[in-house]
Phi, psi and omega in degrees: 000334176297321178296318178295320177295323181293316186286324185255340183080005181259122182290143180247109175271328181216152176208161177237129177253128178238133173280183184297324180291330177294320181295317175298316180298318178295318180297315178298322183290319186266346182092153185269150178262133179294142180234134178234117179247120185272351183218182176294149176245126177251118175260098184291337178288330179252018178059040181245000000 
């Protein structure tokens, strides 16, 4: 949390850590946002 405070200047008093299954459960709980992509997507971080 100290690193986040140093980078942003915002003090972090509380946080929640989710694994991937937690992300899926949160997404299911709040509902998904529709996404429309009209072309190919190139993700340089995943070598795609």
